[in-house]
ROVEXVO-524342 format. One record per residue: residue number from 1; residue in three letters; chain; y, z negated, x of N, C-alpha, C in turn. Coordinates in steps of 0.05 Angstrom, whole numbers. Layout:
N
REC  num  residu  chaine    n.c2    n.c3    n.c1   ca.c2   ca.c3   ca.c1    c.c2    c.c3    c.c1
REC  NUM     ALA       A       Y       Z       X       Y       Z       X       Y       Z       X
...
//
This chain:
289
REC  num  residu  chaine    n.c2    n.c3    n.c1   ca.c2   ca.c3   ca.c1    c.c2    c.c3    c.c1
REC    1     MET       A    -607    -659   -1029    -587    -681   -1031    -584    -689   -1060
REC    2     ASP       A    -588    -714   -1066    -585    -723   -1094    -566    -747   -1095
REC    3     ILE       A    -561    -757   -1120    -543    -779   -1124    -552    -804   -1110
REC    4     ARG       A    -578    -809   -1110    -589    -833   -1097    -583    -833   -1067
REC    5     GLN       A    -587    -810   -1055    -581    -807   -1026    -552    -812   -1020
REC    6     LEU       A    -535    -802   -1037    -506    -806   -1033    -498    -835   -1036
REC    7     LYS       A    -510    -849   -1055    -505    -878   -1057    -515    -893   -1032
REC    8     TYR       A    -538    -885   -1022    -548    -898    -998    -529    -893    -974
REC    9     PHE       A    -520    -868    -972    -502    -861    -950    -476    -876    -952
REC   10     LEU       A    -464    -878    -975    -439    -892    -979    -442    -922    -972
REC   11     ALA       A    -465    -934    -979    -469    -962    -973    -470    -965    -942
REC   12     ILE       A    -483    -947    -928    -484    -948    -899    -456    -945    -887
REC   13     ALA       A    -441    -926    -898    -413    -921    -888    -395    -945    -893
REC   14     GLU       A    -398    -958    -916    -381    -980    -923    -388   -1005    -906
REC   15     GLU       A    -414   -1009    -902    -423   -1034    -888    -421   -1031    -858
REC   16     GLY       A    -424   -1006    -847    -423   -1002    -819    -448   -1011    -804
REC   17     GLN       A    -468   -1019    -819    -494   -1027    -808    -516   -1020    -828
REC   18     ILE       A    -538   -1009    -819    -560   -1002    -837    -572   -1028    -848
REC   19     THR       A    -574   -1049    -831    -585   -1074    -840    -569   -1086    -863
REC   20     SER       A    -543   -1087    -860    -525   -1097    -881    -527   -1080    -906
REC   21     ALA       A    -528   -1053    -902    -529   -1035    -925    -555   -1039    -940
REC   22     ALA       A    -577   -1043    -926    -603   -1047    -939    -602   -1073    -955
REC   23     ARG       A    -589   -1094    -944    -587   -1119    -958    -570   -1115    -984
REC   24     LYS       A    -549   -1100    -982    -532   -1095   -1005    -547   -1079   -1027
REC   25     LEU       A    -564   -1060   -1018    -579   -1044   -1037    -605   -1057   -1046
REC   26     GLN       A    -610   -1081   -1034    -634   -1096   -1041    -660   -1079   -1035
REC   27     MET       A    -661   -1069   -1011    -684   -1053   -1003    -689   -1059    -973
REC   28     ALA       A    -712   -1051    -963    -719   -1056    -935    -704   -1036    -917
REC   29     GLN       A    -700   -1044    -892    -685   -1027    -874    -700   -1001    -866
REC   30     PRO       A    -726   -1001    -860    -739    -976    -852    -737    -954    -872
REC   31     PRO       A    -741    -959    -898    -738    -937    -917    -710    -926    -918
REC   32     LEU       A    -690    -943    -915    -662    -934    -915    -656    -917    -891
REC   33     SER       A    -666    -926    -867    -662    -910    -843    -675    -882    -846
REC   34     GLN       A    -699    -882    -859    -713    -857    -864    -697    -838    -882
REC   35     GLN       A    -684    -850    -903    -668    -834    -922    -644    -821    -907
REC   36     LEU       A    -632    -837    -889    -609    -826    -874    -618    -803    -856
REC   37     LYS       A    -641    -807    -843    -652    -786    -825    -658    -761    -841
REC   38     GLN       A    -670    -764    -865    -677    -741    -881    -652    -726    -890
REC   39     LEU       A    -631    -741    -897    -606    -729    -906    -593    -713    -883
REC   40     GLU       A    -594    -724    -859    -583    -709    -836    -599    -684    -830
REC   41     GLU       A    -626    -686    -833    -643    -662    -828    -638    -641    -849
REC   42     GLU       A    -634    -650    -874    -630    -631    -896    -603    -617    -893
REC   43     LEU       A    -582    -631    -884    -556    -619    -881    -552    -605    -854
REC   44     GLY       A    -569    -612    -835    -567    -599    -809    -544    -610    -792
REC   45     VAL       A    -536    -635    -797    -513    -647    -782    -520    -676    -776
REC   46     VAL       A    -507    -686    -755    -509    -715    -749    -486    -729    -765
REC   47     LEU       A    -493    -748    -781    -474    -761    -798    -463    -787    -786
REC   48     VAL       A    -479    -800    -769    -471    -825    -757    -479    -826    -728
REC   49     GLU       A    -463    -840    -713    -470    -847    -685    -481    -875    -685
REC   50     ARG       A    -505    -878    -676    -519    -903    -678    -515    -920    -653
REC   51     GLY       A    -504    -944    -656    -500    -962    -634    -520    -985    -636
REC   52     PRO       A    -519   -1003    -617    -538   -1026    -617    -534   -1045    -640
REC   53     ARG       A    -509   -1047    -649    -503   -1067    -671    -489   -1054    -695
REC   54     SER       A    -479   -1030    -693    -466   -1017    -715    -468    -987    -713
REC   55     ILE       A    -459    -974    -734    -458    -945    -734    -429    -936    -738
REC   56     GLN       A    -423    -912    -728    -397    -900    -732    -401    -873    -745
REC   57     LEU       A    -384    -866    -765    -386    -840    -777    -377    -819    -758
REC   58     THR       A    -391    -796    -757    -382    -773    -743    -361    -759    -761
REC   59     GLU       A    -350    -737    -751    -331    -722    -767    -344    -711    -793
REC   60     ALA       A    -369    -702    -789    -385    -693    -812    -390    -716    -832
REC   61     GLY       A    -396    -739    -821    -401    -762    -837    -376    -770    -854
REC   62     MET       A    -352    -768    -842    -328    -774    -856    -323    -755    -879
REC   63     ILE       A    -329    -729    -874    -327    -709    -895    -346    -715    -918
REC   64     LEU       A    -370    -722    -911    -390    -728    -932    -382    -753    -947
REC   65     ARG       A    -371    -773    -933    -363    -798    -947    -342    -792    -968
REC   66     GLU       A    -322    -775    -962    -301    -769    -981    -313    -754   -1005
REC   67     ARG       A    -330    -734    -999    -342    -718   -1021    -361    -735   -1037
REC   68     ALA       A    -376    -753   -1025    -394    -770   -1039    -380    -788   -1058
REC   69     GLN       A    -357    -799   -1050    -341    -816   -1067    -332    -801   -1092
REC   70     GLN       A    -323    -776   -1088    -314    -760   -1110    -336    -753   -1129
REC   71     ILE       A    -360    -746   -1118    -383    -739   -1134    -392    -763   -1151
REC   72     LEU       A    -393    -786   -1138    -402    -810   -1153    -382    -818   -1174
REC   73     GLU       A    -356    -815   -1168    -336    -821   -1189    -339    -803   -1213
REC   74     LEU       A    -343    -777   -1207    -347    -758   -1229    -373    -764   -1245
REC   75     THR       A    -394    -772   -1230    -419    -779   -1243    -416    -803   -1261
REC   76     ASP       A    -402    -823   -1251    -397    -847   -1267    -380    -841   -1292
REC   77     SER       A    -359    -825   -1288    -342    -817   -1311    -358    -802   -1332
REC   78     THR       A    -375    -783   -1323    -391    -768   -1342    -410    -785   -1357
REC   79     THR       A    -423    -804   -1343    -442    -822   -1355    -428    -839   -1377
REC   80     ARG       A    -405    -850   -1370    -390    -866   -1390    -382    -849   -1414
REC   81     GLU       A    -373    -825   -1409    -364    -808   -1431    -387    -801   -1450
REC   82     LEU       A    -410    -795   -1439    -433    -789   -1455    -443    -813   -1471
REC   83     LYS       A    -442    -837   -1458    -450    -861   -1472    -431    -866   -1495
REC   84     ASP       A    -405    -862   -1490    -386    -866   -1512    -391    -846   -1535
REC   85     PHE       A    -398    -821   -1528    -404    -801   -1548    -428    -809   -1565
REC   86     VAL       A    -449    -819   -1552    -473    -828   -1566    -467    -850   -1585
REC   87     LYS       A    -449    -868   -1577    -442    -891   -1593    -422    -884   -1616
REC   88     GLY       A    -413    -859   -1615    -394    -851   -1636    -365    -857   -1629
REC   89     VAL       A    -360    -865   -1604    -333    -871   -1595    -320    -844   -1587
REC   90     THR       A    -294    -842   -1590    -280    -817   -1584    -284    -808   -1555
REC   91     GLY       A    -283    -827   -1536    -288    -820   -1509    -270    -835   -1489
REC   92     THR       A    -272    -828   -1464    -256    -840   -1443    -237    -820   -1431
REC   93     LEU       A    -212    -827   -1429    -191    -809   -1419    -184    -818   -1391
REC   94     SER       A    -187    -800   -1372    -180    -806   -1344    -151    -796   -1338
REC   95     ILE       A    -134    -815   -1330    -106    -809   -1325     -99    -817   -1297
REC   96     GLY       A     -84    -801   -1283     -72    -809   -1257     -43    -814   -1261
REC   97     THR       A     -33    -835   -1249      -5    -842   -1253       8    -853   -1228
REC   98     VAL       A      34    -847   -1224      49    -858   -1202      62    -884   -1212
REC   99     SER       A      68    -902   -1194      78    -929   -1202     104    -927   -1216
REC  100     SER       A     122    -909   -1208     148    -909   -1220     148    -898   -1249
REC  101     SER       A     125    -887   -1258     124    -877   -1286     112    -898   -1304
REC  102     ALA       A     103    -921   -1294      89    -940   -1310     104    -950   -1335
REC  103     ALA       A     130    -956   -1331     146    -966   -1353     148    -945   -1375
REC  104     THR       A     154    -920   -1367     156    -899   -1387     130    -894   -1402
REC  105     LEU       A     108    -896   -1387      81    -891   -1399      74    -913   -1418
REC  106     LEU       A      79    -938   -1411      71    -961   -1427      89    -967   -1450
REC  107     GLN       A     115    -964   -1446     134    -973   -1467     129    -960   -1494
REC  108     ASP       A     123    -935   -1494     120    -921   -1520      94    -905   -1521
REC  109     ARG       A      89    -889   -1501      69    -869   -1503      40    -879   -1505
REC  110     LEU       A      32    -896   -1487       5    -906   -1488       1    -924   -1512
REC  111     VAL       A      21    -940   -1519      18    -958   -1542      15    -942   -1567
REC  112     GLU       A      31    -921   -1570      30    -904   -1594       3    -889   -1595
REC  113     PHE       A      -6    -879   -1572     -31    -864   -1571     -55    -883   -1578
REC  114     HIS       A     -54    -907   -1567     -75    -927   -1573     -75    -934   -1603
REC  115     HIS       A     -52    -936   -1615     -50    -942   -1643     -63    -919   -1660
REC  116     ASN       A     -59    -894   -1652     -70    -872   -1666     -99    -867   -1661
REC  117     TYR       A    -108    -873   -1636    -136    -868   -1628    -147    -893   -1615
REC  118     SER       A    -152    -913   -1632    -159    -940   -1622    -187    -941   -1608
REC  119     GLY       A    -203    -921   -1614    -230    -920   -1601    -230    -909   -1573
REC  120     VAL       A    -208    -899   -1564    -207    -886   -1538    -206    -907   -1516
REC  121     LYS       A    -221    -903   -1495    -220    -920   -1471    -205    -904   -1449
REC  122     PHE       A    -196    -919   -1429    -180    -907   -1408    -191    -913   -1380
REC  123     GLU       A    -189    -893   -1363    -195    -896   -1335    -170    -888   -1320
REC  124     ILE       A    -156    -907   -1307    -131    -902   -1294    -134    -901   -1263
REC  125     HIS       A    -124    -879   -1252    -123    -877   -1222     -94    -877   -1214
REC  126     GLU       A     -87    -894   -1195     -59    -896   -1186     -55    -886   -1158
REC  127     GLY       A     -32    -875   -1153     -26    -865   -1126       1    -851   -1126
REC  128     ASN       A       8    -839   -1104      33    -824   -1104      28    -796   -1116
REC  129     THR       A      50    -781   -1119      48    -755   -1133      28    -736   -1120
REC  130     TYR       A      27    -736   -1093       9    -718   -1079     -20    -725   -1085
REC  131     ARG       A     -26    -751   -1086     -53    -760   -1093     -61    -753   -1122
REC  132     ILE       A     -42    -757   -1140     -48    -751   -1168     -54    -721   -1172
REC  133     ILE       A     -38    -704   -1159     -43    -675   -1162     -70    -668   -1148
REC  134     ASP       A     -76    -681   -1126    -102    -677   -1113    -125    -685   -1132
REC  135     LEU       A    -122    -707   -1146    -143    -716   -1165    -146    -696   -1188
REC  136     LEU       A    -124    -684   -1197    -125    -663   -1217    -141    -639   -1207
REC  137     ASN       A    -135    -631   -1183    -148    -608   -1171    -178    -612   -1169
REC  138     LYS       A    -186    -637   -1163    -214    -643   -1159    -228    -650   -1185
REC  139     GLY       A    -214    -651   -1207    -226    -656   -1233    -232    -685   -1239
REC  140     ILE       A    -221    -703   -1222    -227    -732   -1226    -210    -743   -1249
REC  141     VAL       A    -185    -733   -1252    -169    -739   -1275    -162    -714   -1290
REC  142     GLU       A    -158    -716   -1316    -150    -693   -1333    -120    -690   -1335
REC  143     VAL       A    -107    -713   -1336     -78    -712   -1339     -65    -729   -1318
REC  144     GLY       A     -43    -719   -1306     -28    -735   -1287      -1    -742   -1298
REC  145     ILE       A       9    -766   -1293      35    -775   -1300      51    -778   -1274
REC  146     VAL       A      69    -760   -1269      84    -759   -1244     114    -759   -1250
REC  147     ARG       A     129    -759   -1228     158    -759   -1232     171    -738   -1214
REC  148     THR       A     191    -724   -1224     205    -704   -1208     220    -718   -1186
REC  149     PRO       A     223    -704   -1163     216    -676   -1158     187    -673   -1149
REC  150     PHE       A     174    -651   -1158     147    -644   -1148     144    -614   -1152
REC  151     SER       A     125    -602   -1138     119    -574   -1142     101    -570   -1166
REC  152     SER       A     110    -553   -1185      95    -548   -1209      76    -524   -1207
REC  153     ALA       A      73    -513   -1183      55    -490   -1180      27    -497   -1189
REC  154     GLY       A      16    -480   -1206     -12    -484   -1216     -15    -506   -1237
REC  155     LEU       A       8    -517   -1247       7    -538   -1266      21    -531   -1292
REC  156     GLU       A      11    -541   -1314      25    -542   -1339      39    -568   -1340
REC  157     CYS       A      64    -569   -1351      80    -593   -1351      94    -598   -1378
REC  158     VAL       A      95    -623   -1385     112    -632   -1407     129    -655   -1397
REC  159     TYR       A     156    -652   -1401     175    -671   -1389     187    -690   -1409
REC  160     THR       A     193    -714   -1400     209    -732   -1416     239    -726   -1411
REC  161     VAL       A     256    -740   -1424     285    -736   -1420     293    -746   -1392
REC  162     SER       A     314    -734   -1382     324    -741   -1355     336    -769   -1356
REC  163     GLU       A     332    -784   -1333     344    -810   -1331     358    -813   -1304
REC  164     PRO       A     378    -830   -1303     393    -833   -1277     378    -851   -1258
REC  165     MET       A     386    -850   -1233     377    -869   -1213     396    -893   -1213
REC  166     ILE       A     386    -916   -1206     403    -940   -1204     401    -952   -1176
REC  167     ALA       A     423    -965   -1168     423    -980   -1143     418   -1010   -1151
REC  168     VAL       A     398   -1022   -1138     393   -1050   -1144     400   -1066   -1119
REC  169     MET       A     415   -1088   -1123     426   -1102   -1100     427   -1132   -1106
REC  170     ALA       A     421   -1148   -1085     424   -1177   -1087     454   -1184   -1085
REC  171     PRO       A     462   -1208   -1092     490   -1216   -1092     505   -1211   -1066
REC  172     GLU       A     491   -1214   -1043     505   -1211   -1018     512   -1182   -1012
REC  173     TYR       A     500   -1163   -1027     507   -1135   -1023     525   -1124   -1046
REC  174     ASP       A     531   -1141   -1066     545   -1131   -1090     575   -1133   -1086
REC  175     TRP       A     587   -1110   -1083     616   -1108   -1079     631   -1099   -1105
REC  176     THR       A     616   -1097   -1127     626   -1082   -1150     642   -1098   -1170
REC  177     ASP       A     644   -1125   -1166     659   -1142   -1185     649   -1138   -1214
REC  178     GLY       A     623   -1136   -1216     611   -1135   -1243     610   -1108   -1256
REC  179     LYS       A     620   -1087   -1243     619   -1060   -1255     591   -1051   -1259
REC  180     PRO       A     585   -1038   -1282     557   -1029   -1287     550   -1003   -1273
REC  181     GLU       A     570    -989   -1262     564    -963   -1249     578    -962   -1222
REC  182     ILE       A     567    -945   -1205     580    -940   -1179     580    -910   -1174
REC  183     GLU       A     598    -901   -1156     598    -874   -1147     579    -871   -1123
REC  184     ILE       A     567    -847   -1120     548    -843   -1098     561    -849   -1071
REC  185     GLY       A     587    -844   -1068     601    -848   -1042     603    -877   -1035
REC  186     GLU       A     600    -896   -1054     601    -924   -1048     576    -934   -1032
REC  187     LEU       A     556    -917   -1030     532    -924   -1016     534    -917    -986
REC  188     ARG       A     556    -905    -978     560    -899    -950     557    -924    -932
REC  189     ASN       A     542    -921    -911     538    -943    -891     524    -967    -902
REC  190     GLN       A     511    -964    -925     495    -986    -936     466    -983    -928
REC  191     PRO       A     451   -1005    -924     423   -1003    -917     406    -997    -942
REC  192     LEU       A     396    -973    -943     382    -964    -967     352    -966    -965
REC  193     ILE       A     340    -975    -987     311    -978    -990     302    -958   -1011
REC  194     VAL       A     285    -939   -1003     279    -917   -1022     249    -911   -1021
REC  195     TYR       A     240    -902   -1044     213    -891   -1048     213    -864   -1034
REC  196     ARG       A     194    -860   -1016     194    -836    -999     196    -810   -1014
REC  197     ARG       A     185    -809   -1039     186    -784   -1055     215    -776   -1061
REC  198     PHE       A     234    -796   -1061     261    -790   -1068     279    -785   -1043
REC  199     GLU       A     267    -787   -1019     284    -785    -995     300    -759    -994
REC  200     GLN       A     287    -736    -998     302    -711    -996     324    -709   -1017
REC  201     LEU       A     317    -717   -1042     337    -716   -1064     361    -733   -1058
REC  202     ILE       A     356    -758   -1048     378    -776   -1042     394    -766   -1018
REC  203     ARG       A     380    -756    -997     394    -746    -974     412    -723    -981
REC  204     GLU       A     402    -703    -996     417    -680   -1003     441    -687   -1020
REC  205     THR       A     437    -706   -1038     460    -715   -1055     481    -729   -1039
REC  206     CYS       A     473    -745   -1020     493    -759   -1003     508    -739    -985
REC  207     LEU       A     493    -720    -974     506    -700    -957     526    -683    -972
REC  208     GLU       A     519    -677    -997     538    -662   -1014     563    -678   -1019
REC  209     ASN       A     561    -704   -1016     585    -721   -1020     597    -731    -994
REC  210     GLY       A     589    -718    -972     603    -722    -947     594    -743    -929
REC  211     PHE       A     569    -754    -932     559    -774    -914     529    -772    -912
REC  212     ASP       A     519    -782    -889     491    -783    -883     480    -811    -891
REC  213     PRO       A     461    -813    -909     452    -840    -918     438    -855    -896
REC  214     GLN       A     441    -881    -896     428    -899    -877     403    -911    -889
REC  215     PHE       A     380    -899    -883     355    -909    -895     344    -932    -878
REC  216     PHE       A     344    -955    -890     334    -979    -877     304    -981    -880
REC  217     CYS       A     294    -974    -903     265    -975    -907     257    -953    -926
REC  218     MET       A     236    -938    -919     223    -919    -937     195    -927    -943
REC  219     ASN       A     186    -924    -967     160    -934    -975     147    -915    -995
REC  220     ASP       A     124    -922   -1005     109    -905   -1023     105    -916   -1051
REC  221     ASP       A     123    -935   -1058     119    -948   -1085     146    -958   -1094
REC  222     ALA       A     154    -951   -1118     180    -960   -1129     180    -991   -1131
REC  223     ARG       A     157   -1003   -1135     156   -1032   -1137     164   -1045   -1110
REC  224     THR       A     155   -1033   -1088     163   -1043   -1062     193   -1041   -1058
REC  225     THR       A     205   -1019   -1066     234   -1017   -1064     248   -1040   -1079
REC  226     LEU       A     238   -1045   -1103     250   -1066   -1120     246   -1094   -1108
REC  227     LEU       A     222   -1099   -1097     216   -1125   -1085     233   -1130   -1060
REC  228     TRP       A     236   -1110   -1043     252   -1113   -1019     281   -1117   -1025
REC  229     ALA       A     291   -1103   -1045     319   -1107   -1054     322   -1135   -1065
REC  230     ASN       A     303   -1144   -1081     304   -1171   -1093     304   -1193   -1072
REC  231     ALA       A     291   -1187   -1049     291   -1206   -1026     317   -1206   -1010
REC  232     GLY       A     335   -1188   -1017     361   -1187   -1003     360   -1171    -977
REC  233     LEU       A     341   -1152    -974     339   -1137    -949     355   -1112    -949
REC  234     GLY       A     366   -1104    -971     382   -1080    -972     386   -1072   -1001
REC  235     ILE       A     395   -1047   -1005     400   -1036   -1031     379   -1016   -1039
REC  236     GLY       A     365   -1022   -1060     343   -1004   -1069     354    -983   -1088
REC  237     ILE       A     342    -959   -1086     349    -937   -1105     323    -930   -1120
REC  238     ILE       A     323    -933   -1146     300    -928   -1163     308    -915   -1189
REC  239     PRO       A     289    -903   -1203     295    -893   -1230     302    -917   -1248
REC  240     ARG       A     319    -913   -1268     327    -935   -1285     303    -948   -1299
REC  241     SER       A     284    -932   -1308     261    -943   -1323     242    -960   -1305
REC  242     ALA       A     245    -958   -1279     228    -973   -1261     238   -1001   -1255
REC  243     PHE       A     261   -1008   -1266     273   -1034   -1260     256   -1058   -1268
REC  244     THR       A     240   -1055   -1288     223   -1077   -1298     196   -1078   -1286
REC  245     LEU       A     190   -1061   -1266     163   -1060   -1255     156   -1083   -1237
REC  246     ALA       A     175   -1096   -1226     170   -1119   -1207     193   -1139   -1210
REC  247     SER       A     191   -1160   -1195     211   -1182   -1196     239   -1171   -1191
REC  248     ASN       A     257   -1178   -1209     285   -1168   -1206     305   -1190   -1212
REC  249     SER       A     297   -1215   -1210     314   -1237   -1218     338   -1241   -1200
REC  250     ASN       A     336   -1230   -1175     358   -1234   -1156     375   -1210   -1152
REC  251     VAL       A     372   -1189   -1168     387   -1164   -1164     402   -1156   -1189
REC  252     ALA       A     424   -1142   -1184     439   -1129   -1206     433   -1099   -1204
REC  253     ALA       A     432   -1086   -1227     427   -1057   -1228     453   -1042   -1235
REC  254     LYS       A     459   -1023   -1218     483   -1007   -1221     475    -977   -1224
REC  255     GLU       A     482    -965   -1246     477    -937   -1250     494    -920   -1230
REC  256     ILE       A     481    -901   -1216     495    -885   -1197     505    -860   -1211
REC  257     ARG       A     531    -856   -1212     543    -833   -1225     540    -809   -1208
REC  258     SER       A     521    -792   -1215     517    -767   -1200     500    -748   -1217
REC  259     ASP       A     510    -723   -1220     496    -703   -1235     470    -695   -1221
REC  260     SER       A     469    -698   -1195     445    -690   -1179     423    -711   -1179
REC  261     LEU       A     431    -736   -1180     412    -758   -1176     400    -767   -1202
REC  262     ASN       A     383    -750   -1213     369    -755   -1238     340    -748   -1234
REC  263     THR       A     323    -759   -1251     294    -754   -1248     281    -755   -1276
REC  264     ARG       A     258    -743   -1278     243    -743   -1304     214    -749   -1299
REC  265     VAL       A     201    -762   -1318     172    -766   -1317     160    -742   -1331
REC  266     ALA       A     137    -733   -1321     123    -710   -1333      93    -715   -1335
REC  267     ALA       A      82    -705   -1357      53    -704   -1359      45    -676   -1349
REC  268     VAL       A      25    -675   -1331      17    -650   -1318     -13    -647   -1320
REC  269     TRP       A     -22    -622   -1322     -50    -616   -1321     -54    -588   -1310
REC  270     MET       A     -78    -581   -1302     -83    -557   -1287     -82    -532   -1306
REC  271     LYS       A     -69    -511   -1296     -69    -486   -1311     -97    -474   -1309
REC  272     ASP       A    -105    -460   -1331    -129    -444   -1331    -154    -460   -1326
REC  273     LYS       A    -153    -486   -1333    -177    -503   -1331    -182    -515   -1359
REC  274     TYR       A    -208    -521   -1364    -215    -532   -1390    -201    -559   -1394
REC  275     LEU       A    -189    -563   -1417    -176    -588   -1424    -190    -599   -1449
REC  276     SER       A    -200    -624   -1447    -215    -635   -1470    -195    -639   -1493
REC  277     SER       A    -207    -641   -1517    -190    -646   -1541    -176    -673   -1539
REC  278     LEU       A    -189    -692   -1526    -177    -718   -1522    -152    -717   -1505
REC  279     ALA       A    -154    -702   -1482    -131    -699   -1465    -109    -683   -1479
REC  280     ALA       A    -116    -664   -1495     -97    -648   -1510     -82    -665   -1530
REC  281     LYS       A     -96    -683   -1543     -83    -702   -1562     -64    -720   -1547
REC  282     PHE       A     -71    -729   -1523     -54    -747   -1508     -28    -732   -1500
REC  283     ILE       A     -31    -708   -1491      -7    -692   -1483      10    -687   -1507
REC  284     GLU       A      -2    -681   -1530      14    -676   -1554      29    -702   -1562
REC  285     ASN       A      16    -724   -1559      30    -750   -1566      52    -756   -1545
REC  286     PHE       A      46    -749   -1520      66    -754   -1498      92    -739   -1503
REC  287     SER       A      89    -715   -1513     112    -697   -1516     128    -703   -1542
REC  288     THR       A     116    -718   -1560     130    -723   -1586     142    -751   -1588
REC  289     VAL       A     134    -770   -1570     144    -797   -1572     173    -798   -1563
//
């Protein structure tokens, strides 16, 4: 099994037809069919179920598709890094980041790092905290930028300062008469829009204050929370630094007074794994800004 075979297989998996895949790869269909057959024989598994007009991946085929994507991403990253090295460029830094950390990352840290190391290129992978940590485990990114709460088992971590959560609300939900802060108890019986990562933290904080929160919408992106609140669908709860990530022209931001309802952005990397000097410089810069 080689890189070329994996590229052929991924094209077939993505197109769902060997004919379409051959067209995409600019090759004839019979040789592509033969490559697929050889790959199945070499691995000793059936990778696709062949129909009259399309193919469907078997369970083994789905496993290979996921692994092939990872291998090709690593191959591409390595190729770019070596080309940069040959050209005398410092290199390419692969970072995984969650959406709610974008403001913290961009406002100071990436700008400062780029100023100090202007020859560095970036490869950014975005997703939720679980995906970022998975990418770290697989070696696809060297550094993850995530937000508490998360499990730090097996990770080295550098944290930013703690920041409060804010409630963002359209005028029809604003009962505060212009006050910049609210008590957690004021959210009782309100339709809450929250990033799923914060569900447990918000629920526990509300229960500690004597009420069960009413979750109207849970999602996987702080920007979604902000956009739904901006549309007047409910009250969003987000970290303060995430307020500028999406449209907020129709909402007011109210800091929630609660010692429990705080969060921090963290740079994380794998314990006991090789860390490039470039990644080490980024982490050093992250912790000092």
